[in-house]
C-alpha positions in Angstrom: 64.9 -4.4 2.8 61.8 -2.4 4.1 58.4 -4.1 3.9 56.8 -0.7 3.0 59.0 0.1 0.4 58.0 -2.2 -2.3 61.6 -2.8 -3.2 61.9 -6.5 -2.4 65.0 -8.6 -2.3 64.8 -12.3 -2.4 66.5 -13.8 0.3 69.0 -16.8 0.2 67.1 -19.8 1.8 67.6 -20.5 5.4 67.6 -23.8 7.3 63.8 -23.9 7.6 63.0 -23.0 3.7 65.8 -25.2 2.7 64.3 -28.1 4.4 60.5 -27.2 3.3 61.8 -26.8 -0.4 63.6 -30.0 -0.4 60.5 -31.8 1.2 58.2 -30.4 -1.2 60.2 -30.7 -4.4 60.6 -34.6 -3.5 56.7 -34.6 -3.8 55.9 -34.7 0.1 53.0 -32.6 1.4 54.5 -30.4 4.3 53.1 -30.8 8.0 54.0 -28.2 10.7 52.1 -28.7 14.2 51.9 -25.9 16.8 52.8 -26.5 20.4 52.2 -24.0 23.3 55.4 -23.2 24.9 55.4 -23.4 28.5 52.4 -25.5 29.0 53.1 -28.9 31.0 55.0 -31.6 28.9 55.3 -29.3 26.0 59.0 -30.1 25.1 58.0 -33.9 25.0 55.1 -32.8 22.7 57.4 -31.1 20.5 59.6 -34.3 20.4 56.6 -36.5 19.8 55.3 -34.5 16.8 58.8 -34.4 15.1 59.2 -38.2 15.6 55.6 -38.9 14.0 56.7 -37.0 10.9 56.5 -33.3 11.4 58.5 -31.2 8.8 58.9 -28.2 11.4 57.5 -27.3 14.6 55.9 -24.0 15.5 56.5 -23.2 19.2 54.1 -20.6 20.7 55.4 -18.2 23.4 52.2 -17.3 25.7 51.0 -14.0 25.3 48.4 -12.4 27.8 46.7 -10.4 24.9 46.3 -12.7 21.9 45.1 -11.4 18.4 44.8 -14.7 16.5 44.6 -17.5 19.0 41.1 -19.1 19.4 39.9 -20.6 22.8 41.9 -23.7 23.0 45.2 -22.0 22.4 44.1 -19.2 24.7 43.5 -21.9 27.6 46.9 -23.4 27.1 48.5 -20.1 27.2 46.8 -19.0 30.4 47.7 -22.1 32.0 51.3 -21.6 31.0 51.4 -18.0 32.1 50.0 -19.3 35.3 52.6 -21.6 35.9 55.1 -18.8 35.4 56.0 -19.3 31.8 57.9 -16.1 30.5 59.5 -15.5 26.8 63.0 -16.0 28.4 61.7 -19.5 30.2 60.3 -20.7 27.1 63.4 -19.9 25.0 65.5 -21.5 27.7 63.6 -24.7 27.5 63.6 -24.8 23.6 67.2 -24.5 23.8 67.1 -28.1 25.3 65.3 -29.6 22.2 67.1 -31.8 19.4 64.2 -32.8 17.2 66.0 -33.0 14.0 63.5 -30.5 12.5 63.5 -27.0 12.2 61.7 -24.9 15.0 59.9 -21.4 14.4 58.6 -19.4 17.2 55.0 -17.7 17.1 54.3 -14.9 19.5 53.0 -11.3 19.4 54.9 -8.0 18.4 54.8 -6.5 21.8 57.3 -9.2 23.2 59.5 -8.5 20.4 59.3 -4.7 20.7 59.7 -4.7 24.3 63.1 -6.5 24.3 64.1 -4.6 20.8 64.6 -6.2 17.5 68.2 -7.2 17.7 68.0 -8.8 21.4 64.9 -10.6 20.5 66.3 -12.1 17.5 69.6 -13.0 18.9 67.6 -14.8 21.8 65.8 -16.8 19.1 69.1 -17.9 17.6 70.5 -18.7 21.0 67.4 -20.9 21.4 68.0 -22.9 18.3 65.1 -21.2 16.4 65.0 -21.0 12.7 62.0 -18.6 12.1 59.4 -16.5 13.7 55.8 -15.6 13.1 54.5 -12.3 14.4 50.7 -12.3 13.3 49.9 -9.2 14.6 52.6 -7.1 12.9 51.3 -5.9 9.6 53.7 -6.6 6.7 53.5 -2.7 5.7 55.2 -2.0 9.2 57.4 -4.8 9.2 60.4 -3.6 7.4 62.5 -2.9 10.5 61.8 -6.3 12.1 62.6 -8.2 8.6 65.9 -6.2 8.3 67.1 -7.1 11.9 65.8 -10.6 11.8 67.2 -11.4 8.7 70.6 -9.9 9.8 70.5 -12.3 12.7 69.7 -15.3 10.6 66.0 -15.7 11.7 63.4 -16.5 8.8 60.4 -14.2 9.1 57.3 -15.9 8.3 54.8 -13.6 6.9 50.9 -14.0 6.9 48.8 -13.8 3.9 45.1 -13.3 4.7 42.1 -13.8 2.5 41.8 -9.8 2.4 45.2 -9.3 1.3 44.9 -7.3 -1.9 46.4 -8.6 -5.0 48.8 -5.5 -5.3 50.2 -6.5 -2.0 50.3 -10.1 -2.3 53.3 -10.8 -4.5 55.3 -8.1 -2.4 54.4 -10.0 0.8 55.2 -13.5 -0.4 58.5 -12.2 -2.0 59.4 -10.8 1.6 58.5 -13.9 3.5 61.1 -16.2 4.4 60.8 -20.1 5.2 57.2 -20.3 3.9 54.3 -18.3 3.4 51.7 -18.7 6.0 48.4 -18.7 4.0 45.7 -17.9 6.5 42.7 -20.0 5.8 39.9 -17.7 7.1 39.1 -14.5 8.7 38.9 -15.4 12.4 40.9 -17.0 15.3 42.4 -20.4 15.3 40.4 -23.3 16.0 39.0 -26.5 14.6 35.9 -26.2 12.3 33.4 -28.6 10.8 34.7 -28.3 7.4 37.3 -26.4 5.4 36.7 -22.8 4.7 36.4 -22.0 1.0 38.8 -19.1 1.6 41.5 -21.6 2.7 42.0 -23.0 -0.9 41.4 -19.5 -2.2 44.2 -17.9 -0.3 46.6 -20.7 -1.0 46.1 -20.6 -4.9 46.5 -16.8 -4.9 49.8 -17.1 -3.2 51.1 -20.1 -5.2 50.2 -18.0 -8.4 52.7 -15.4 -7.3 55.6 -17.0 -5.5 57.7 -20.4 -5.6 58.3 -20.2 -2.0 56.3 -23.0 -0.1 53.0 -21.9 0.8 51.5 -23.8 4.0 47.5 -23.3 4.9 46.8 -22.6 8.7 44.0 -21.7 10.8 40.6 -23.6 10.7 42.2 -27.1 9.8 40.5 -29.6 12.3 41.0 -33.1 11.0 43.3 -35.1 8.8 40.9 -35.2 6.0 40.6 -31.3 6.1 44.4 -31.1 5.8 44.4 -33.3 2.8 41.7 -31.1 1.2 43.6 -28.1 2.0 46.8 -29.6 0.3 45.2 -30.2 -2.8 46.2 -26.6 -3.5 48.7 -25.7 -0.9 52.3 -27.2 -0.2 51.2 -28.2 3.3 49.1 -27.7 6.4 49.8 -26.1 10.0 47.7 -27.8 12.6 47.5 -25.7 16.1 44.3 -26.2 17.9 43.9 -30.0 17.2 47.3 -30.5 18.6 47.0 -28.2 21.8 43.8 -29.7 22.7 45.2 -33.1 22.4 48.2 -32.1 24.7 46.0 -30.6 27.2 43.3 -33.6 27.3 45.7 -36.5 26.6 49.2 -35.5 27.2 52.5 -35.3 24.9 52.3 -38.9 23.8 49.0 -38.5 22.2 50.3 -35.5 20.3 52.6 -37.8 18.4 49.8 -40.3 17.5 47.7 -37.1 16.4 50.5 -36.0 14.2 51.1 -39.4 12.9 47.5 -39.7 11.7 48.1 -36.2 9.7 51.2 -37.4 8.5 49.5 -40.7 7.2 46.6 -38.9 5.7 48.8 -36.4 3.9 51.1 -39.2 2.5 48.4 -41.1 1.0 46.7 -37.9 -0.5 
């Protein structure tokens, strides 16, 4: 399958998508927190988030030149890099995790390109990853990575932006594995005072063309905003709020924060 060809084959469900579909079909709203790998206490934060009701965990591999990361995640990534974190070290530490929920890596294409698709995908599998998000790799250029990752058993999660044209959206959603990441606004990650109108608009557009789980991320800053986003989407991705809590209050507080989102989503 090639992302630029327009010839989309729907893949069999993998570990991540199987779990998310089952949870969604049971009536639950999905919750995926993001944790910056390599930051002090990050493994305990992942474990606390899973125990608090996360359906999957996004693990970030710090990168020196981020595209989508806002100031909070950039600060955590810089601190992790200063402490010597590398892609290899983060994945090695990820292998030690046993949370009972799927893990997906979030990083940038340069890391994947530098290692080579097959080697990078194999490293993710060895680290126990189910999925991968490379936000700076455009869908129309992602065909070779989609092929190689799928061959290795990694579910490639694609991003649908508010600016994704209608003629491309159905193809993108069909090619995504695991879930479709509906980007809530044009800009970098970070907490906002209110949910952007584009967050519900892009989720609705995605859900109109796919039955794959659609989760909204970027710009969700509170449990009430997560509930608002999930009035349309299947779930919410929480990044900056989680990382800010990890940096200010430690990994145990991450569990408390995730529990507050879980409770709010369950109440609706």
